Biopython code that builds the backbone (N, CA, C, O; Angstrom):
import numpy as np
from Bio.PDB.StructureBuilder import StructureBuilder

atoms = [
    (1, "UNK", "N", (17.638, -2.274, -8.312)),
    (1, "UNK", "CA", (18.137, -2.336, -7.003)),
    (1, "UNK", "C", (18.138, -4.231, -7.059)),
    (1, "UNK", "O", (19.041, -4.905, -6.562)),
    (2, "UNK", "N", (17.109, -4.717, -7.663)),
    (2, "UNK", "CA", (16.922, -6.169, -7.753)),
    (2, "UNK", "C", (18.166, -6.784, -8.320)),
    (2, "UNK", "O", (18.610, -7.838, -7.864)),
    (3, "UNK", "N", (18.698, -6.180, -9.244)),
    (3, "UNK", "CA", (19.612, -7.004, -10.302)),
    (3, "UNK", "C", (21.119, -6.755, -9.407)),
    (3, "UNK", "O", (21.962, -7.646, -9.509)),
    (4, "UNK", "N", (21.422, -5.579, -8.567)),
    (4, "UNK", "CA", (22.306, -5.459, -7.614)),
    (4, "UNK", "C", (22.253, -6.695, -6.531)),
    (4, "UNK", "O", (23.214, -7.394, -6.211)),
    (5, "UNK", "N", (20.984, -6.795, -6.069)),
    (5, "UNK", "CA", (21.032, -7.893, -5.100)),
    (5, "UNK", "C", (21.121, -9.300, -5.486)),
    (5, "UNK", "O", (21.252, -10.242, -4.704)),
    (6, "UNK", "N", (21.029, -9.368, -6.886)),
    (6, "UNK", "CA", (21.232, -10.897, -7.371)),
    (6, "UNK", "C", (22.631, -10.854, -7.846)),
    (6, "UNK", "O", (23.122, -11.969, -8.021)),
    (7, "UNK", "N", (23.438, -9.784, -8.114)),
    (7, "UNK", "CA", (24.619, -9.735, -8.480)),
    (7, "UNK", "C", (25.721, -10.096, -7.349)),
    (7, "UNK", "O", (26.770, -10.710, -7.543)),
    (8, "UNK", "N", (25.216, -9.546, -6.057)),
    (8, "UNK", "CA", (25.911, -9.641, -4.808)),
    (8, "UNK", "C", (25.508, -10.938, -4.420)),
    (8, "UNK", "O", (26.391, -11.515, -3.785)),
    (9, "UNK", "N", (24.233, -11.745, -4.623)),
    (9, "UNK", "CA", (23.977, -13.229, -4.410)),
    (9, "UNK", "C", (24.768, -13.988, -5.054)),
    (9, "UNK", "O", (25.213, -14.969, -4.459)),
    (10, "UNK", "N", (25.154, -13.743, -6.430)),
    (10, "UNK", "CA", (25.610, -14.691, -7.223)),
    (10, "UNK", "C", (27.478, -14.573, -7.416)),
    (10, "UNK", "O", (28.299, -15.322, -7.945)),
    (11, "UNK", "N", (27.580, -13.351, -6.751)),
    (11, "UNK", "CA", (29.054, -13.175, -6.782)),
    (11, "UNK", "C", (29.622, -13.412, -5.584)),
    (11, "UNK", "O", (30.736, -13.936, -5.613)),
    (12, "UNK", "N", (29.045, -13.110, -4.324)),
    (12, "UNK", "CA", (29.332, -12.834, -3.282)),
    (12, "UNK", "C", (28.902, -14.042, -2.198)),
    (12, "UNK", "O", (29.681, -14.820, -1.647)),
    (13, "UNK", "N", (27.627, -13.988, -2.066)),
    (13, "UNK", "CA", (27.097, -14.949, -1.003)),
    (13, "UNK", "C", (27.210, -16.449, -1.388)),
    (13, "UNK", "O", (27.545, -17.327, -0.593)),
    (14, "UNK", "N", (26.904, -16.642, -2.652)),
    (14, "UNK", "CA", (26.914, -18.225, -3.066)),
    (14, "UNK", "C", (28.260, -18.540, -3.116)),
    (14, "UNK", "O", (28.425, -19.696, -2.727)),
    (15, "UNK", "N", (29.216, -18.033, -3.410)),
    (15, "UNK", "CA", (30.629, -18.540, -3.261)),
    (15, "UNK", "C", (31.164, -19.085, -1.896)),
    (15, "UNK", "O", (31.646, -20.149, -1.508)),
    (16, "UNK", "N", (30.864, -17.883, -1.352)),
    (16, "UNK", "CA", (31.055, -18.029, 0.480)),
    (16, "UNK", "C", (30.339, -19.011, 1.226)),
    (16, "UNK", "O", (30.792, -19.521, 2.251)),
    (17, "UNK", "N", (28.971, -19.347, 0.615)),
    (17, "UNK", "CA", (28.780, -20.594, 1.538)),
    (17, "UNK", "C", (29.074, -21.593, 0.566)),
    (17, "UNK", "O", (28.599, -22.651, 0.979)),
    (18, "UNK", "N", (29.571, -21.732, -0.409)),
    (18, "UNK", "CA", (29.965, -22.792, -1.163)),
    (18, "UNK", "C", (31.427, -23.056, -0.354)),
    (18, "UNK", "O", (31.718, -24.182, 0.050)),
    (19, "UNK", "N", (32.146, -22.107, -0.201)),
    (19, "UNK", "CA", (33.482, -22.268, 0.420)),
    (19, "UNK", "C", (33.447, -23.006, 1.758)),
    (19, "UNK", "O", (34.059, -24.017, 2.104)),
    (20, "UNK", "N", (32.315, -22.013, 2.620)),
    (20, "UNK", "CA", (32.099, -22.664, 3.945)),
    (20, "UNK", "C", (31.446, -24.261, 3.905)),
    (20, "UNK", "O", (31.772, -25.120, 4.724)),
    (21, "UNK", "N", (30.671, -24.437, 3.028)),
    (21, "UNK", "CA", (30.424, -26.124, 2.744)),
    (21, "UNK", "C", (31.548, -26.755, 2.555)),
    (21, "UNK", "O", (31.809, -27.674, 3.332)),
    (22, "UNK", "N", (32.446, -26.437, 1.533)),
    (22, "UNK", "CA", (33.761, -27.294, 1.439)),
    (22, "UNK", "C", (34.841, -27.287, 2.899)),
    (22, "UNK", "O", (35.435, -28.264, 3.355)),
    (23, "UNK", "N", (34.857, -26.163, 3.317)),
    (23, "UNK", "CA", (35.663, -26.073, 4.702)),
    (23, "UNK", "C", (35.315, -27.266, 5.625)),
    (23, "UNK", "O", (36.080, -28.175, 5.947)),
    (24, "UNK", "N", (33.873, -27.080, 6.035)),
    (24, "UNK", "CA", (32.929, -27.980, 7.014)),
    (24, "UNK", "C", (33.109, -29.190, 6.565)),
    (24, "UNK", "O", (33.188, -30.056, 7.437)),
    (25, "UNK", "N", (33.229, -29.637, 5.114)),
    (25, "UNK", "CA", (33.128, -30.893, 4.756)),
    (25, "UNK", "C", (34.387, -31.446, 4.852)),
    (25, "UNK", "O", (34.391, -32.677, 4.877)),
    (26, "UNK", "N", (35.602, -30.821, 4.923)),
    (26, "UNK", "CA", (37.076, -31.160, 4.810)),
    (26, "UNK", "C", (37.251, -31.545, 6.286)),
    (26, "UNK", "O", (37.748, -32.605, 6.668)),
    (27, "UNK", "N", (36.814, -30.628, 7.018)),
    (27, "UNK", "CA", (36.768, -30.576, 8.756)),
    (27, "UNK", "C", (36.213, -32.143, 9.075)),
    (27, "UNK", "O", (36.896, -32.859, 9.808)),
    (28, "UNK", "N", (35.054, -32.607, 8.546)),
    (28, "UNK", "CA", (33.978, -33.720, 8.810)),
    (28, "UNK", "C", (35.096, -34.860, 8.517)),
    (28, "UNK", "O", (35.505, -35.685, 9.334)),
    (29, "UNK", "N", (35.480, -34.724, 7.223)),
    (29, "UNK", "CA", (36.181, -35.999, 6.711)),
    (29, "UNK", "C", (37.495, -36.217, 7.211)),
    (29, "UNK", "O", (38.104, -37.286, 7.203)),
    (30, "UNK", "N", (37.897, -35.082, 7.662)),
    (30, "UNK", "CA", (39.476, -35.148, 8.450)),
    (30, "UNK", "C", (39.185, -35.771, 9.620)),
    (30, "UNK", "O", (39.902, -36.738, 9.877)),
    (31, "UNK", "N", (38.156, -35.431, 10.570)),
    (31, "UNK", "CA", (37.467, -35.971, 11.804)),
    (31, "UNK", "C", (37.687, -37.456, 11.666)),
    (31, "UNK", "O", (38.446, -38.173, 12.318)),
    (32, "UNK", "N", (36.680, -37.840, 10.458)),
    (32, "UNK", "CA", (36.470, -39.354, 10.369)),
    (32, "UNK", "C", (37.680, -40.111, 10.172)),
    (32, "UNK", "O", (37.759, -41.225, 10.691)),
    (33, "UNK", "N", (38.752, -39.592, 9.402)),
    (33, "UNK", "CA", (40.067, -40.135, 9.154)),
    (33, "UNK", "C", (40.967, -40.156, 10.475)),
    (33, "UNK", "O", (41.957, -40.876, 10.605)),
    (34, "UNK", "N", (40.525, -39.341, 11.354)),
    (34, "UNK", "CA", (41.635, -39.350, 12.558)),
    (34, "UNK", "C", (41.156, -40.563, 13.373)),
    (34, "UNK", "O", (41.881, -41.497, 13.715)),
    (35, "UNK", "N", (39.582, -40.408, 13.697)),
    (35, "UNK", "CA", (38.783, -41.372, 14.502)),
    (35, "UNK", "C", (39.311, -42.711, 13.663)),
    (35, "UNK", "O", (39.808, -43.501, 14.466)),
    (36, "UNK", "N", (39.346, -43.097, 12.605)),
    (36, "UNK", "CA", (39.608, -44.512, 12.191)),
    (36, "UNK", "C", (41.042, -44.787, 11.930)),
    (36, "UNK", "O", (41.335, -45.975, 11.791)),
    (37, "UNK", "N", (42.061, -43.838, 11.833)),
    (37, "UNK", "CA", (43.465, -43.994, 11.509)),
    (37, "UNK", "C", (43.993, -44.820, 13.009)),
    (37, "UNK", "O", (44.810, -45.739, 12.955)),
    (38, "UNK", "N", (43.530, -44.448, 14.013)),
    (38, "UNK", "CA", (44.404, -45.044, 15.019)),
    (38, "UNK", "C", (43.328, -45.096, 16.235)),
    (38, "UNK", "O", (42.991, -44.147, 16.943)),
    (39, "UNK", "N", (42.842, -46.533, 16.306)),
    (39, "UNK", "CA", (41.811, -46.919, 17.008)),
    (39, "UNK", "C", (42.383, -47.002, 18.583)),
    (39, "UNK", "O", (41.706, -46.785, 19.588)),
    (40, "UNK", "N", (43.739, -47.355, 18.544)),
    (40, "UNK", "CA", (43.927, -47.661, 20.056)),
    (40, "UNK", "C", (44.275, -46.282, 20.621)),
    (40, "UNK", "O", (44.187, -46.308, 21.848)),
    (41, "UNK", "N", (44.612, -45.182, 20.182)),
    (41, "UNK", "CA", (44.893, -43.967, 20.414)),
    (41, "UNK", "C", (43.606, -43.049, 20.997)),
    (41, "UNK", "O", (42.835, -42.393, 20.297)),
    (42, "UNK", "N", (43.585, -43.149, 22.168)),
    (42, "UNK", "CA", (42.001, -42.053, 22.561)),
    (42, "UNK", "C", (42.439, -40.780, 22.626)),
    (42, "UNK", "O", (41.547, -39.995, 22.946)),
    (43, "UNK", "N", (43.477, -40.305, 22.439)),
    (43, "UNK", "CA", (43.457, -38.768, 22.366)),
    (43, "UNK", "C", (43.263, -38.476, 20.830)),
    (43, "UNK", "O", (42.749, -37.389, 20.564)),
    (44, "UNK", "N", (43.568, -39.213, 19.899)),
    (44, "UNK", "CA", (43.415, -39.010, 18.683)),
    (44, "UNK", "C", (41.615, -39.412, 18.147)),
    (44, "UNK", "O", (41.021, -38.675, 17.359)),
    (45, "UNK", "N", (41.050, -40.530, 18.676)),
    (45, "UNK", "CA", (39.814, -40.512, 18.665)),
    (45, "UNK", "C", (39.220, -39.343, 19.075)),
    (45, "UNK", "O", (38.480, -38.761, 18.281)),
    (46, "UNK", "N", (39.459, -38.788, 20.437)),
    (46, "UNK", "CA", (38.792, -37.716, 20.858)),
    (46, "UNK", "C", (38.707, -36.493, 19.860)),
    (46, "UNK", "O", (37.732, -35.785, 19.607)),
    (47, "UNK", "N", (40.125, -36.433, 19.313)),
    (47, "UNK", "CA", (40.241, -35.205, 18.361)),
    (47, "UNK", "C", (39.323, -35.543, 17.292)),
    (47, "UNK", "O", (38.598, -34.608, 16.953)),
    (48, "UNK", "N", (39.156, -36.701, 16.638)),
    (48, "UNK", "CA", (38.795, -36.979, 15.518)),
    (48, "UNK", "C", (36.829, -36.715, 16.024)),
    (48, "UNK", "O", (36.050, -36.205, 15.220)),
    (49, "UNK", "N", (36.524, -37.031, 16.988)),
    (49, "UNK", "CA", (35.182, -36.858, 17.431)),
    (49, "UNK", "C", (34.852, -35.229, 17.429)),
    (49, "UNK", "O", (33.761, -34.832, 17.020)),
    (50, "UNK", "N", (35.748, -34.426, 17.855)),
    (50, "UNK", "CA", (35.617, -33.161, 18.040)),
    (50, "UNK", "C", (35.414, -32.456, 16.490)),
    (50, "UNK", "O", (34.529, -31.649, 16.209)),
    (51, "UNK", "N", (36.526, -33.003, 15.510)),
    (51, "UNK", "CA", (36.547, -32.521, 14.363)),
    (51, "UNK", "C", (35.158, -32.891, 13.583)),
    (51, "UNK", "O", (34.649, -32.073, 12.816)),
    (52, "UNK", "N", (34.505, -34.335, 13.855)),
    (52, "UNK", "CA", (33.290, -34.489, 12.970)),
    (52, "UNK", "C", (32.508, -33.686, 14.039)),
    (52, "UNK", "O", (32.134, -32.809, 13.260)),
    (53, "UNK", "N", (32.028, -33.351, 15.105)),
    (53, "UNK", "CA", (31.070, -32.773, 15.544)),
    (53, "UNK", "C", (31.265, -31.170, 15.133)),
    (53, "UNK", "O", (30.207, -30.575, 14.927)),
    (54, "UNK", "N", (32.301, -30.524, 15.011)),
    (54, "UNK", "CA", (32.343, -29.120, 14.510)),
    (54, "UNK", "C", (32.242, -29.161, 12.771)),
    (54, "UNK", "O", (31.957, -28.115, 12.187)),
    (55, "UNK", "N", (32.423, -30.075, 12.209)),
    (55, "UNK", "CA", (32.203, -30.185, 10.771)),
    (55, "UNK", "C", (30.832, -30.502, 10.810)),
    (55, "UNK", "O", (30.233, -29.750, 10.042)),
    (56, "UNK", "N", (30.060, -31.317, 11.391)),
    (56, "UNK", "CA", (28.649, -31.290, 11.148)),
    (56, "UNK", "C", (27.877, -29.804, 11.377)),
    (56, "UNK", "O", (27.026, -29.244, 10.685)),
    (57, "UNK", "N", (28.457, -29.447, 12.498)),
    (57, "UNK", "CA", (27.857, -28.063, 12.951)),
    (57, "UNK", "C", (28.108, -27.173, 11.871)),
    (57, "UNK", "O", (27.115, -26.530, 11.530)),
    (58, "UNK", "N", (29.276, -26.928, 11.163)),
    (58, "UNK", "CA", (29.486, -26.390, 10.076)),
    (58, "UNK", "C", (28.295, -26.346, 8.796)),
    (58, "UNK", "O", (27.735, -25.419, 8.212)),
    (59, "UNK", "N", (28.234, -27.626, 8.706)),
    (59, "UNK", "CA", (27.282, -27.884, 7.564)),
    (59, "UNK", "C", (25.962, -27.432, 7.616)),
    (59, "UNK", "O", (25.319, -26.961, 6.678)),
    (60, "UNK", "N", (25.544, -27.626, 8.930)),
    (60, "UNK", "CA", (24.358, -27.128, 9.521)),
    (60, "UNK", "C", (24.232, -25.572, 9.347)),
    (60, "UNK", "O", (23.321, -24.954, 8.795)),
    (61, "UNK", "N", (25.017, -25.236, 9.764)),
    (61, "UNK", "CA", (25.471, -23.299, 9.662)),
    (61, "UNK", "C", (25.338, -23.139, 8.189)),
    (61, "UNK", "O", (24.632, -22.211, 7.796)),
    (62, "UNK", "N", (25.917, -23.910, 7.322)),
    (62, "UNK", "CA", (25.908, -23.194, 5.838)),
    (62, "UNK", "C", (24.600, -23.688, 5.395)),
    (62, "UNK", "O", (23.864, -22.769, 5.034)),
    (63, "UNK", "N", (24.132, -24.759, 5.319)),
    (63, "UNK", "CA", (22.913, -25.160, 5.061)),
    (63, "UNK", "C", (21.863, -24.279, 5.615)),
    (63, "UNK", "O", (20.986, -23.982, 4.805)),
    (64, "UNK", "N", (21.752, -23.812, 6.758)),
    (64, "UNK", "CA", (20.716, -22.785, 7.375)),
    (64, "UNK", "C", (21.142, -21.415, 6.598)),
    (64, "UNK", "O", (20.236, -20.703, 6.166)),
    (65, "UNK", "N", (22.319, -21.083, 6.436)),
    (65, "UNK", "CA", (22.536, -19.784, 5.728)),
    (65, "UNK", "C", (22.073, -19.737, 4.410)),
    (65, "UNK", "O", (21.430, -18.729, 4.114)),
    (66, "UNK", "N", (22.275, -20.733, 3.395)),
    (66, "UNK", "CA", (21.704, -20.877, 2.158)),
    (66, "UNK", "C", (20.338, -20.929, 2.263)),
    (66, "UNK", "O", (19.712, -20.347, 1.378)),
    (67, "UNK", "N", (19.655, -21.546, 3.225)),
    (67, "UNK", "CA", (18.254, -21.434, 3.175)),
    (67, "UNK", "C", (17.326, -20.182, 3.690)),
    (67, "UNK", "O", (16.155, -19.934, 3.399)),
    (68, "UNK", "N", (18.253, -19.455, 4.572)),
    (68, "UNK", "CA", (17.790, -18.116, 5.148)),
    (68, "UNK", "C", (17.530, -17.120, 3.763)),
    (68, "UNK", "O", (16.490, -16.592, 3.368)),
    (69, "UNK", "N", (18.790, -17.097, 3.251)),
    (69, "UNK", "CA", (19.124, -16.190, 2.084)),
    (69, "UNK", "C", (18.123, -16.438, 1.025)),
    (69, "UNK", "O", (17.607, -15.431, 0.540)),
    (70, "UNK", "N", (17.734, -17.648, 0.555)),
    (70, "UNK", "CA", (16.864, -18.024, -0.447)),
    (70, "UNK", "C", (15.384, -17.392, -0.106)),
    (70, "UNK", "O", (14.725, -16.602, -0.782)),
    (71, "UNK", "N", (15.036, -18.070, 1.315)),
    (71, "UNK", "CA", (13.995, -17.539, 1.868)),
    (71, "UNK", "C", (13.558, -16.087, 1.785)),
    (71, "UNK", "O", (12.462, -15.730, 1.353)),
    (72, "UNK", "N", (14.722, -15.100, 2.336)),
    (72, "UNK", "CA", (14.756, -13.888, 2.275)),
    (72, "UNK", "C", (14.559, -13.368, 1.044)),
    (72, "UNK", "O", (13.788, -12.422, 0.886)),
    (73, "UNK", "N", (15.165, -13.869, 0.138)),
    (73, "UNK", "CA", (14.800, -13.444, -1.677)),
    (73, "UNK", "C", (13.547, -13.692, -1.998)),
    (73, "UNK", "O", (12.857, -12.792, -2.476)),
    (74, "UNK", "N", (12.997, -15.083, -1.767)),
    (74, "UNK", "CA", (11.883, -15.365, -2.153)),
    (74, "UNK", "C", (10.611, -14.578, -1.384)),
    (74, "UNK", "O", (9.512, -14.695, -1.926)),
    (75, "UNK", "N", (10.679, -13.967, -0.439)),
    (75, "UNK", "CA", (9.816, -13.262, 0.570)),
    (75, "UNK", "C", (9.825, -12.162, 0.128)),
    (75, "UNK", "O", (8.721, -11.629, 0.241)),
    (76, "UNK", "N", (10.851, -11.320, -0.511)),
    (76, "UNK", "CA", (10.677, -9.961, -1.122)),
    (76, "UNK", "C", (10.684, -10.006, -2.285)),
    (76, "UNK", "O", (11.011, -9.023, -2.950)),
    (77, "UNK", "N", (10.332, -11.134, -2.819)),
    (77, "UNK", "CA", (10.330, -10.993, -4.374)),
    (77, "UNK", "C", (11.350, -10.813, -5.405)),
    (77, "UNK", "O", (11.161, -10.553, -6.593)),
    (78, "UNK", "N", (12.686, -11.020, -4.666)),
    (78, "UNK", "CA", (13.904, -10.821, -5.213)),
    (78, "UNK", "C", (14.359, -11.972, -5.904)),
    (78, "UNK", "O", (15.508, -11.816, -6.318)),
    (79, "UNK", "N", (13.750, -13.316, -6.232)),
    (79, "UNK", "CA", (14.196, -14.423, -6.854)),
    (79, "UNK", "C", (14.359, -14.325, -8.225)),
    (79, "UNK", "O", (13.301, -14.139, -8.826)),
    (80, "UNK", "N", (15.440, -14.399, -8.961)),
    (80, "UNK", "CA", (15.289, -14.345, -10.285)),
    (80, "UNK", "C", (14.405, -15.274, -10.782)),
    (80, "UNK", "O", (14.213, -16.313, -10.151)),
    (81, "UNK", "N", (13.595, -14.961, -12.265)),
    (81, "UNK", "CA", (12.756, -15.872, -12.776)),
    (81, "UNK", "C", (12.983, -17.363, -13.270)),
    (81, "UNK", "O", (12.099, -18.217, -13.334)),
    (82, "UNK", "N", (14.514, -17.554, -13.657)),
    (82, "UNK", "CA", (15.114, -18.597, -13.771)),
    (82, "UNK", "C", (14.910, -19.711, -12.427)),
    (82, "UNK", "O", (14.695, -20.914, -12.580)),
    (83, "UNK", "N", (14.988, -19.262, -11.569)),
    (83, "UNK", "CA", (14.803, -19.972, -10.013)),
    (83, "UNK", "C", (13.221, -20.353, -10.062)),
    (83, "UNK", "O", (12.824, -21.518, -10.037)),
    (84, "UNK", "N", (12.524, -19.420, -10.123)),
    (84, "UNK", "CA", (11.299, -19.647, -9.718)),
    (84, "UNK", "C", (10.722, -20.907, -10.849)),
    (84, "UNK", "O", (9.961, -21.818, -10.525)),
    (85, "UNK", "N", (11.130, -20.750, -11.824)),
    (85, "UNK", "CA", (10.301, -21.746, -12.971)),
    (85, "UNK", "C", (11.010, -23.089, -12.861)),
    (85, "UNK", "O", (10.760, -23.938, -13.717)),
    (86, "UNK", "N", (11.843, -23.347, -11.919)),
    (86, "UNK", "CA", (12.498, -24.710, -11.712)),
    (86, "UNK", "C", (11.653, -25.573, -10.999)),
    (86, "UNK", "O", (12.019, -26.720, -10.739)),
]
sb = StructureBuilder()
sb.init_structure("model")
sb.init_model(0)
sb.init_chain("A")
sb.init_seg("    ")
for serial, (resi, resn, name, xyz) in enumerate(atoms, 1):
    if name == "N":
        sb.init_residue(resn, " ", resi, " ")
    sb.init_atom(name, np.array(xyz, "f"), 0.0, 1.0, " ", f" {name:<3s}", serial, name[0])
structure = sb.get_structure()
């Protein structure tokens, strides 16, 4: 059972969280780009601010998901030995 959970964590959950981090970072950086690109256009600045906010929210959610998964695995003793010894 432990090996199955480790495989699911390594093959499914970690790549999904990494993808989520990447998408949130792209949204955040795009928001910064929009905010800086047209400083005179209030609509573009507002759109940039929204993208920055949603990018930060996405980063917080992905960081939290990663932490919660690691806490659950450690709580139930499902952490692989190589992670414990680091």
